[in-house]
N, C-alpha and C positions, 0 to 999 in steps of 0.2 A: 768802793762798792762793798756791799754786804758779803760776809763769808758764809753766813748760815741764817736761814729764815725759818721760823716756825709758822706753819699753816694752821690757823685756828678755825678750822672748818672740816667738812667731810664731803664724800660723794664727788660728783664730777668737777665742782669747782676746786676742791682740794687737788685733784689730778691735774687740772688745767694750770693751777699755780705751780705745782711740782714740776711740770714739764718746762714751764717758763724759767724757773729757777736753774734746772739743769742745763738748758740751753745758754744761760748767762754764766755758767760755772759757779753757781751758788748751791751750797748744800741745802737740802730740803728736809725739815723735821716735821713729820706728821703726828697729830694727836688723834686718838680714837676712843670711842665708848666701847663698852663690852658688847654692844649690839653690832658694832662694826668691826670686831676683832678679825673677821675673815675677809674684810674688804681687800680686793686684789691689789689696788694701788699702794697699799702699805708695803708691799714688797719692793716697790720702786724707791721708797723713801730711804734717805741716808740713815734715818733713825725714826722709830715709831714708839710713841709713849701712850700708854692707857691712862685716861684721865677720869675714869668713873663709870658708873652704870648707865644703862640705856636712856633714862630720862634726860632731856636736854639740861634741865636745871642741875643735874648731877654731873654733867660733862661739858658739852659745848657752850653752855651759858654760865659755867662756873669760872669766874674770873681768877679766883685764887689758885685754882688747879691749873689753869692755862699759864699763869705767871710762874707757878712752880715748875711746870714742864719747860718753860722757856729758860728759866735759870739753871735747871738741871742740864739742859742740852747746850747752854752757853750760846745762845742765839743773839744775833745783832738786831733782829727785827721780827715783827709779827705781821702776817698778812691775814686779815679777817675774812677775805672773800665776800660773800653776800649772805644776808640773814644772820641769825644768831646774834653776835655782838658787833657786827660790822658798822652799825650806825649808833652805837652807844658812846656818847661823849665821855662818860666816866671811865670806859675801858681805854679809850685813847689817852686820857689824862693819867691813868695808872701806869700805862706803858711808859709814858714820858717820865713819870716820877721814878720808875724802875730803870731808867736809862736804856730802854728798849725802844727802837724806832717802830712807830705805828705806821704801817703802809696804808696811808689814808690821810684825811684832813686832821688838823689840830682840833683839840676840843672846842677852841674858840670858833673856828670856822664851821665846825659841825653844829655848834649852838646857833650860829647865825642862819644856816640853811637847813638843818635837820628838823628843827621845830617849825611847823608850818606857819604858825602866826608870826614868828620872827622873821621867817623867810619872806613872807609877803611885805613886811616893812623894809627889808633889805632890798627886795626886788623893786619896790616903788622908788626907793632912793637911786637905784641903778637904771631907772627909767625902763624897766622891763614890764610889759603889759600883764596885769593881773586881773582876776575876776572882781566884779563889784561884790561887796560883802562886808562883814564885820572887820574893824580895824585891828581888834585883838580877840582874845578869848571871851566867849560869852559867859557872863557871870550868873544871869538868871533868866527865867522864862519870859519875863516882860521885855527884857532887852532883845531876846531873840525875836519876839513878835515885832518889835519896833523896826529891827534891821530888815526883816522879811518884807514888811510893808514898804520900806523905803526902795528896796531893789526889785520888788515884785516877784510873785510866785511863778514857777516852782523854784524852791531853793533846795539846797543840800547841806545837811549837817556833817561835819567832818571832825575826826580826832586830830588834835594839834600834834601829837607825838607819834602818829602811826600811819599805817597804810594797808594795803591789801584788802580794802573794803571794810575792815573792822571799824565800828564806830560811825559808819556812814548811814545816813538816812535821807531819802528824797522826800520832800514834803510839798504838797500841792495846795494846801490851805492852812489856815491858822489852827484848825483843830487837829490836823495831822502833826503839825509842828509842835504844838503843846504836848501831845501824847508821846512824842519821840525824843524830847530833850533829855529827860532823866535817863531813859534806856541807852541813848547814845553815850552819855557821860559814864555810866556804869560799865558799858562794854569797852570803852576806851581805857578806863581805869583797870579793868581786868586784864586787858590785852597788853597794855603798855606801861602800866604803873603810873599813868598820868590821865586824869579825867578831863583835861581841858578840851573844849570843842569850839568851833567857829562855824560860821554860816557864810555861804557863797551862793551866787546865782547858779541855777542848774540849766545846762543846755540840753535840749531834747535830742538833737541830732548831731552830736559832736563827733569829731575824729580825734583820736588820741595820738598826738605827735610828740615825740621826745627828741631832745638834742643831746648827743654825747659831747662831753667837754673833757678837757685835761688842763690842770694848772700846775705850776711849779713854784718853788720857793723863791724865785727871782722876779716875781710879779708878772710873769707871762701866762696867758690863758688862750687856748684855741678851742674851736668846735670841730667836731668830725662829722658834721651834717646830721641828718635826721633818721629816725626810724618811725614807722607807723605800727602802732600796737593796738589798733581799734578792735581786732578780733579778740574778744575777751569774755570770760564767764565770771560773774560776780566779782568784777574788778581784778580778776586773775588773768594774765595774758596767756593766749593759746598759740597765737601766730604773730610773728613780727616780720617786718620787711623794710628794706631801704633800696632806693629812694621811696618816699610816700607817693603812691599813685595819684596823678591828677592834681598835685599841688604845685603852685607857681614857684619856680626856682628862685626868682628874686625875693619872694616873700619868705622862703625858707632861709635864704642867706641873711635877711635882715633879722629874723628870729634867732638864727645861730649866733650872729654878732651880739645880740642882746643877752643871750645865754652865757657867752664867754665873758661879756662885761660884768654880769652878775657874779660869776665865779671869781673873777679878778677882784672885784670889790670886797669880797669876803676873805681875801688872802688865802685862797683855797689851794691846797697841794694834793694832786692825785686825780683819779677818774671820778667824774660825777655825771649824772644825767639830770637835765632840767626838763621836767614834763609839762606839756601844754595840752590844752583842748582847743580845737579849731572849729569854728562855727561854719555854717553853710556858705558864708561870704569869705571864708578863709582868713577871718580875724583870729588871732591867737591870744590865749589867756594862760598864764602860768598856773599850773596845778601845785607843784611841789619840786623839791630837789632831792634826788636819791644820792646820798653822800657816800657812794661805794661803787664798785664795779657792778654792772647789771647782769642779770641772767642772759639777756639777749645781746651782750657785747660781741659775739662772733659775727652778727649781721653786719656791724660796722666794720669789723676787721676784714671781712670779705670784700667789701666795696671800696675800702680805702688802702688796704694792705698794711695798716698800722697795727701792731700788736699792743693792745690796750693794757694787758697784764704786765708785759715788760715795761711799758712806759710808766705805769704806776710804781714799779720798783725803782726805776731809774730816778724819777723825780723825788721819791722818798729818800733816796740816797744823796740828794742834793744837787743832782745834775739838772741842766737846763733842758727843756723840750727841744729835741734836735731838729725841729722844722718850723716853718712859718705858716701862718693861715693860708697864704696863697699856694702853698705846696700840697695842701689837702684836697684831692680830687676824688670824685665818685666815679667808679668804673663798673659799668654793668648793673646788675640788680641781684639782691640776695634775699632769701626767705628762710626763717627759722621756725620749725615746729617743735614745741616742747612735748616730748614723749613722757606722759605721766602713767604711772601704774594705777589707772582708774578705769572704771567701766562706764562709758557714756550711755549705755542702754539701761543702766540702773541708777540713774541720777548721779553719775560720776562717783560711785562708791569706790573707796580705795581698794586695791587689789594687791595685797602684800603676799609674799610667798617665794618659793624657789622658782628660778627661771631655768627650765630645762631646754628651751629653744631660744637661742639668741643669734640671729643671722642679720647683722646690719648691712645696708646697701653700700655700694661703692661706685667708682666711675669718675669721670671728669666733673669737676665742680661740686662734688659731694664731700661734706665734712660731718663726722660724728663726734660730738663731745659727750662722753659717757664713761662712767667708772664700772659699768656692768660687763660681766663675761658670763658665758654659759655655766650654770650651776650656782650663780650668785643668788643669794636669798635677800629679797627686798624686805627690810625691817619695817614694822608698822609704826615705829616711833617718830619718824621724821617726814619731811615733805615727800610727796609721791612721785616727783620727777625722777626718772631713771636715765634720761639722756636728752640730747638735743640734736636734731637733724637739721643741717644748714646746707642750702644749695645756692650756687651762684651761676649766673649765665649772663650773656650780653644784654638780653632784654628781659622784661617782666614775663612776657608770654613764654619765652623759652625757659625761664626759671621755674614758672608754675608747672610746665610740662616735665621738667627735670625732677621737681619735688614730687609730683604725682608718680613718676616712675620709681623714685627711690622708696616712697612709702609702700608701693606695691611690693617691692623687694624685701622690705623690713619684716622679718619674721620673728615674733616674740610670743612665747607661751610657756606654761599654760595660763599665766596671769593675764588679765585684760589690760589693754592700753588704749590711749586716745588715738592711735594710728588710724583706725577706720573713720573716725570723725574728721581727722585732718585730711584724709583722702577725699572724703565727701566735700570738704570745703574747697580743695583744689579743683574739683570738678564742677563747682557751682558757678553758674553763669554770672551772677551778681558779683561774686568775688573776682572772677576773672576780669570783669569790666571795671573793677575798682569801686564798685558801688557799696562801700562799707561804712559803718559808723559803730559806735560803741555798743549799740543794741542789736547789731547784725546777727550775732550768734544766737541771742535770745529768740529772735524772730524765726531763725532757721530751725530751732529745736521745738518750737511749739507744735 
């Protein structure tokens, strides 16, 4: 087992990994930018090292500074968390070259699954259902038109190397497709340094269902069942839950087995999420694979009792997954609300600044994952999420009631947050009945 791990991230995920390290008897080294110098969790670290100025390119995205910090602290491994460098195959490769274990997949596995075009090829070979669409990256406008005519409109343009909605364009006819090809390529190049795009069939009333998986270095892979992430805004998830309401359990089991098969076929080690869209007939089509721990991993932890962060550390150290697929059971229901420092009443405008009131909820079945304390200043330089509220109960109905109660208790100010919107969602009759799809929030906010 590792003696010392460097956490190449910030905020709540840095604290989450730090806690897992300490429970496992591992020293935790945190890095921080000058904007995060007063972050409370740094006091819990065994060592904290400043790696640069506030901009991500000068700190959390600066590979040479992270490797220098790792060498100074004499760490055995680096945990990238999510975001920043977590899905960069070159970072994984550099760690390996420096004889530092990257807690995540190898560069080769990341290349197979992290790039969406290559991932679709790998998925087809593993007999995982994928969307009709282009076999590889689209080279020119005429090829895009030909593919769209073959699969039928509407179609969606996607960036091969990215996510989070960047590079995406929904096109309902040839004119719209032609006008969006270059814009999507340019956006993808600016966001990910890779302008490659591809085209898939677009589902109008889809549900976003994802499968949590784990793989180890000994050829084993398991799935930890599903999460429903359909409540989202501009492809950014707002609420996640497990199990997915109203979805046939046998169908989920089949898709879970396919996801685990895909992970195993790529010789993948660590936590990964295989994302699917589900149509109205509960047919599943793979979207992509996130080759890292997900923001919403606590939802799965609450219903399975499996610590995903600890498991990622264990398998990175060469240990075997300590349970079989038949041992993974779903108990009760869990919901996660992402608490973002944004103002829903003003177009989700970011709301940075000092938090003078921070009174999180508590009680049975309530979990808070956050690095925030009263007096913390939310910097304007990074993602707006200030925490995650997760609730667990025996049934979905009770879980929604518990979440609504917890949201009412949660007092944050004077910054604005998404709490009022999430409480509105908990009280919405369609949400309560499970009548959601990926456009549910858009319709609600009109």
